[in-house]
N, C-alpha and C positions, 0 to 999 in steps of 0.2 A: 517544438519539444523534441529533444534529442532522444533517440533510442539507444539502449546499450548494445554495442556490437562486440568489439574485441574484449571489452571488459567483462562481458558475460561469462567468458570461459574461466575467468579467475575470480569472479564475484564471490562465490561461496568460500573460496580459500581465505579471502580477506574479511569475510563476514562470519568466520567460524566461532567468534565469541559473542555474536549477537544473541541476546536472551529470548529467542522465539517462544520458548516454553513459558517464560514469565509473562511475555506479552499476551500469549494465548490465554493464560489463566486470568489475566486482568480483563481482557476483552470479553471472555466468557462471563465474568462477574457483571460487567456492564450490560451484556445482553440479558442476563438473568434478571437484573434489577429494572431495566428500562424497556426491554424489548419484548417481542412476541415469538421469536424463534427459539426452538429447543432442540437439543441433540436427539437424534433418532438412531435406533439400533438396526442391525442388519435385517431383522425380520420386518421391521417397520418400513425399511427402504423398499422391500419387495412389495409390501402392501400398497404403498402410495403410487405404484406404477399403474394401478387400476384406473378405470375411467370414472369411477364414482366421484361426483362433484364435490362432496364434502372432503374426501381424501385428497382430491386435487388441490383444494384450497389449503389443506394442511401442508401439502408439499410446497406450495408457494410460500406460506407463512414461515416454514422452517428452513427455506433456502437462504444461504448466506453467500453473498457475492463479494469477492475481494478485488478492488481496483488497484492496479499497479502491483500485481502479485510477484513480478520478477521471476526468480528461479523456483518459486513455489514453496519455500521453506515454511512460511507462516500458513499458507494454504494447507499444507500437509499436517502441520501442528493442529490446526482446527479440525481437520478431518479425523485425526486420531482421537480427538475429544468427542467424536460422534456427530459433528455437524455436517449437514449436507451442504457442501461448499463448492463453488466454482471460482476459478481465477481468471482475471482479465489483465492483459498487459499490451503495451504498444510494441515491444521488442520481440521479434520472432526468435532471435537468438536466446533470449532469456526463457521464452516459452518452451523451446526445444529441450532445454535443460530441465525445466519444471516437469514436462511430460515424462522424460526418461527417469527422473528422480522418483516420481510417484509410482511409475511402473515397476521400478526396481524394489520399491517397498511394498508392492502388492496392493496399492491403493488406487482405486478407480476414480479419477478426477477429470473434470472437463476444464480445459483451458482455452480461452478465446483471445484472438489477436484483435484488439480494438483500441482506439484512442478514447480515453475517458470523456473527452469533449463531445464524442459522438456515440455515447453509450446506447446500445440497442439490445435489450434482452428479449427472450422469447416469452417471458412471463414476469410477474412481479416477484419480489424477494422480500422476506421478512426483515433481513438485515443486510446492509451494504457497509463494508469496511474498507479502510485504506490506511495502511501503516507504513512506517519507514519513510516519511516525508515525500511520498509520491505527489501530494497536492502541491508541493512547492515547485514542481516543474511547470505548473500553470502560471504564466508570467503576467497575464492581463486580468484586470477585474472581470471583464466580460467572459473570459474563459472559465474562471472560477464559478461565476454565477450560472453560466450555461451548464456546466458539469453538475452543480448542485441542483439545478432545475430538473435535469434528466434523472438524477438520483431520486428526487421527490416523485417524479413521474412513475418510476419503476419500483418504488417501495410499496409493499403490501400495506393496506390501511393500518395506520398507527405503528408501522415498522420503523426501525431506527437506522440512522447513518452515524457510524463512528469513524472518525478520521483523526490523524495527527498531522501536525505541521511544525516546521522549524520556525522560530520567531525571528523577527527583525533583529532583536538583540543578539541572537546567536550569530547570524551572518555578519552583522556590523561590528560587534564588540568581542566576539570569541574566535571565530575561524576566518573572518575576513582578512585577506592579505597574509595568510599563514600557509606555509608549506608543510605537508604531511607526507611521510614516506614509510614504506614497510618493505621488508626483505624476507622472502621465504625461500625454501630450497629450490622450487621450480618456477618461481615468479616473483617479481618485485613491481612496485609502482611508486610514482612520485605524483602527488596531488597538489598542484599549485592553485591557491585561491586568490581571486581578485574581486574585491567588493566594489560595486558601482553605486555610489551614494544616491545619485539623483533618481535612479530607477529602483533602488533597494534590491538589486539583483547581484547574486554571487555567481561569478564565472569561475569554473574550475577546469583546469587542463589536466587530464590524466595521461601520464606517460607510463606505458605498461611494457614490462619485459617478461615474456613468457617463454619457457623452454619449448623448442620445436624439434630438437634432436638430442636426446639424452646421451647417446654414445659419443657424439662430437661436442657435447656441451654447448650447443648453439641456442641462442635466445632470439626471439623475434620481437622487435620494437614496434609499438603502435601508439597512436595518440588519439584521444577523444576529448572533445570540449563539451561541457554540460553547463546549463544555466538553471539556477533556482532563485526564486524570489522570496524574500523574507516578508512575513506579514505580522501585524499586530493582532491581538485578540479582538480588539474593537473592529478591525477590518473584517476578520473572518466572521464575527458575529453578524455584522451587517450583510455580508454575502449570503449567509445562511438564511436570514430573514427575507432578503430580497428575492431569493430563489423559491420562496414559499414554504420552506421548512420551519418547523418550530424548534427554536433553540432550547435545549434542556440544561446542559451544564458544560463547564470547561474544567479540565483537570491537568495539573502539572504532570507530564509523562514520566518524569524521573522520581518524584516524591509521592505521586498519587494524592497530593494534597491540593489546596487552593492555589490558583495561579498567582505568581508574583511578578514583579518587574524583572527578576532574574531568571524567569523560566525560559529554558532554551527550546523545549519541545512541549507542545500542548495537545491534549486530546480534547475533541469536541464531540458531544453526543447531541444529535438533533433528531426530530421525529417527523414522519410524514404528516402533512397538514393539508390534505386535499389536493386535487389535481387542477 
């Protein structure tokens, strides 16, 4: 699994139109409908720090953990909604940006550097979420199942797991073998996609040009290669169940309606189902 390195420094620039607030509103609706976690205000945050066992259980039930949090934009959005949330990511470069971003906004958040395949929390969490296709970085069936098994292990009783994934259709029929490029004032990137049919894996080579000396108008070139695997809904549903989770529902991430053969990104909601 590749970690974001040089791309981390320009990630937020090229994701500036990502609708994190819209995503946050929808995830909050799903938590309210299916989950056990609830937003808590500042006074409640102070109270749950006590050793009282009931309050400690409330703290775990209301804790939200985000896997693949990147630069923390979605984490911060959920914190602004009152959720007690922490972020986990594999990339130290992305996490450095996330910590600085949260601090600059005056939001106290915990960010941990972990591989989701080796998830290790200090307690259970009422909700675990993963958005923006982080799950697609898991390339093997066994890795997906092990990650989901760990999620089930660290979920509070009847807590929920909400994640999205890009479909096989998206990689094979929409962006596979397509080149995407963007040019901004201080940085540019070229994103070359190569779809591998046998493995259902999308390889993308990112060539990044980021300014390193404004006065001399000098740009630094760097290249990163990432791999993501496309999955079908049937595959993901089977992984959820094999990991011990209870499948609840699947939703088209763009329309928020029922999944179709043309769905490019799908949300799945699953529930803790015993350890």
